[in-house]
Every structure is written in structure tokens, then in C-alpha cells.
N, C-alpha and C positions, 0 to 999 in steps of 0.2 A: 162770384158766381153766381146771376142773377136771378131771381125765382123766392117757392121757395123753399128753401137752404132752412140747416137740421134747427136752427138754433128757432126756426118757426112753430114749430111741433105741427102737433094735432091743428092748432087755428090754421095752417098752409088750405088751401083749395084745391080744385083740379084747378082752377084756371088762373095758377098762380104756379103753374107746373107745364113743362119741366124745367129743372134747375140747367142749366146752358152758363157758356164761359164767354163773354167779354171779353172787347179788350174794347175800350176809348182813347180817342184825340186831349190831349187837353182843352182844358176851358176855361173861365173864372163861374161861381152859382155864387147867384145874389145869398148874403146875410141875411137878409126877410124877404117875409114876401113883401112883394109891392101894400105901399102902404098910402091909403085914402090923400095922403097928402102930395106923395106925389101921383099918384096918377092926377090929380086937379091938375099940377102945373105945369102936366104937357096936353089935357084930352078940357082945360076951363071947365068942367061940371064934374058931380058925386054922384056913380049912379047910385050908392050903399045906401042901404036903408038904414043902418047903428052907425050913426056920423062920427068920425072922431080922425085927427089929424092921423094921430101915430098906429091907427088899427085899420086892418091890413082891408084894402078894396076890398067886395063882393057886390054882386049881380053883375058882375060879367060874364060877359059868354065868351068862350073860345076867342069866337071872332069879333066881340069886342079888343080882346088883348091882341090880337093881329093889328089891330089901326090900330092902338094906343102904342108900337113894336113900331109901328110903321113912320107914326110922328114921329118918333126917341130919336127916332136911328136918323134922322133929319135934323133933328138938330141935335146933335149929337156928333155925326161922321162914324156912328159905330156900327160892328153889328151885331147887337142883341134877340131875344129869340129866344120863343120857349123854349124847358129843357124839355129833350129827346126822357122815354119812356125809361132808357139805359141811363144816362144820363143824371136823372134826380135819384134811380134809386143806388145808384155810386155814390151819389155827394149824401143822401143819405143815412144811408150801411157809413160812414165815414171815410169813403176812399182808400188811401193806401193804411190813413192809422183809425183802422176798422177793427174792434177792438169784440166785433161779433153782433152786435145787441142786437132784441128779436126791435124796440121800436128804435129812434132816430137820434141815440145816444146814451142810451141805457135802456136794461130789463124793466127800469120801474118807468112806467111810462111819466106816474106824479111829477118826477124831475125833469121833466119836457117838454111837456105837453099837454093843454088845458084841453080836456076830454070830457065827456057825459059825466061824469064821476069828481069831478073836483070845476066845473067854470060857474056853478051859481052862479046861470043866467044868467051872467055877467061878461059883455063884449069886452077881452083883454086885447091891449096895443100889442107890438109884435118882441118881441125882445125879451118878456118878462121869468122865461122860463129858464135850467140852463141849455148854453147849445149843443150842437153833436162834437166831435172829434176835428171836425173842419174847422167847429165856430162858427156852425152853421143856428139859426135858429129852428126853432116852432115847424120841423119837417113831421112831423107825426100832433094832427092835434091844432089845433084852433081855426084857419081854414083848409079844404082841400084846395090842391094845385092842378091847374091845370096843364098838360103836357102837349106835344107836337101832334101823335101819332095820330094814325086810327088804331082801335082797337083792336084785334086780332089774338091767336093764338099763337103761344110760342115752339118754334124748334129746340130740336135739341140741336141743333149743328149753332159749332162756335162760328163767334159773328161782330165782327167790328163793327163802328159808329152804326150800329144798326137805328130804323128809322118807322118801323114798325112796320104797322100791315100796308099792303100797294094802296090798298083803298078799305073803303068802310060806309057806315052812316051814324056812325059816337066817334066822339075821341076820349082819349084815358084822362082821366085825373088821380089824381092821390095823396094818400099822407095823413088822412081823416079831417074828422071836424070839431067844433067844441060841445058838437050832442053826437060823436061817436061812440060807439062803445070802442074796448082798449085792440081787440081783435083786426079792427078795422085803421089801426093805425098803426101797424104795422111794416118798415119798411119795406117788405114786398106784399103790401094789399094796394091791390087794383079792377079801379070803378072807372066807366064810363059813362057822355052823356052826350048829346046834341052837341054838333058845336056853336046851337044858336039858343041856350037854353043857358037862363040864367038861375041863381036864388042866392039868398045867405049866407051860406055856405060855405064857397067856392070861388076861393079867390085868385092868384098864384105869383108867381117868381119869375124870375129872370135868368137868364146864359146869355154869356157871353162870351162869344172864341178873342183868340189874344188879337188885341188892335194892332194896325197900322196907325200908329200917332200921325197926326200932320204939324209939317214947318209950320 
């Protein structure tokens, strides 16, 4: 069930509704947000305003992420992508292991995420808080994470492997950041920005379809 489900309570916004059923094919999801060391290894530069090898890369646009992914796929022979919004939310909710939390891995955001009330004007490496039910870190807080989809209204129809709106002006991002209020770090909260925009609280994580390994 995707969207502003009952555990989201009165924090759920109109743009998180209607709740709708989604079925997804299998995929791998990155345990961490992409780190600055990983970006630098692939791209040969580090655009982040606040440097640190294990800090999440930031100051990257949706378009920049796709350039990184293209180079990474060429290097590895695999099929990395940005997650669709549905893939991101399913993983944030804990997949089949979900316990129905408001945030990714807890109803207490302080256990699982860096956000406005606890980040103390300090940039935090990935993986310092508790993981969610699937062992994924920082899906609530730290930096926002780009998704593949164009932003658009939800449909109430059941869907399989949805890819968002057919077209648009803005791309979705998810998860909240270190300067976000708790309600913005919920698993169903969605926001958007132009695909060429960059800022210091916006990064990404990767998904990968099940690969066929070369001999």
C-alpha cells in the first residue's frame, strides 16, 4: 500500500493520496546513500560543499546522477538506476518485513535519522543511525534522495512497477534531510524539484535489477 497510509496520521498530505496498491518486481537497493568517495571514484571529482569520504554526496542534480549512473554501468557491466518512487517507498517501509513504521525503521525518528532536531549543525557519515527492517540506512533524514519519476498526482488504481507521470517539469525526491522537520522524513512524504537543480541537502541512492554476470 503506497501513499498516506493510516500510520502516517494527520501528517499525511493530499499529495500523498490516494493510497493505492503497488506490485514490484525484485530489485536490489543500496544499503547507503551514495558516498562522496564512490562519486569521486567514478567521476574524478567531488561536487559536495561539505567534504568527507563517507558523507553522502550532495550538490548533485538529477541530471548529474544520470551521468554518474551511465559511467558506473559502463565500468561494471551492470544496470544501476535511480529508484522509482514506488521502489524507494517500498524499501523505506521495510518491504515484506515492514512493521508499519511512520519513519524508515522506527516510529521514533531519532533512532533512524538525522533531522532538524538532532543534527547539531554537523554533517553525518552514512550508516550512523539504526537501519530499517531491510538493513537500509538513512532513508529518513541525512540528505534527500532523487527518484527517477516525473512528479504527478497519484491514481487509486492498482499498478505493477509504476514509473510515475508520463511527463512533467519536476523530478521526485524523497526521505527528508538533516535540516528537515520530522514530518518531512516520513516514508510517504514526497517532494520535487527541477532535474537540473542542486543543493547541499540533496543526494541519491541506487537500485540495481538482478544482474546477469559475465563469465
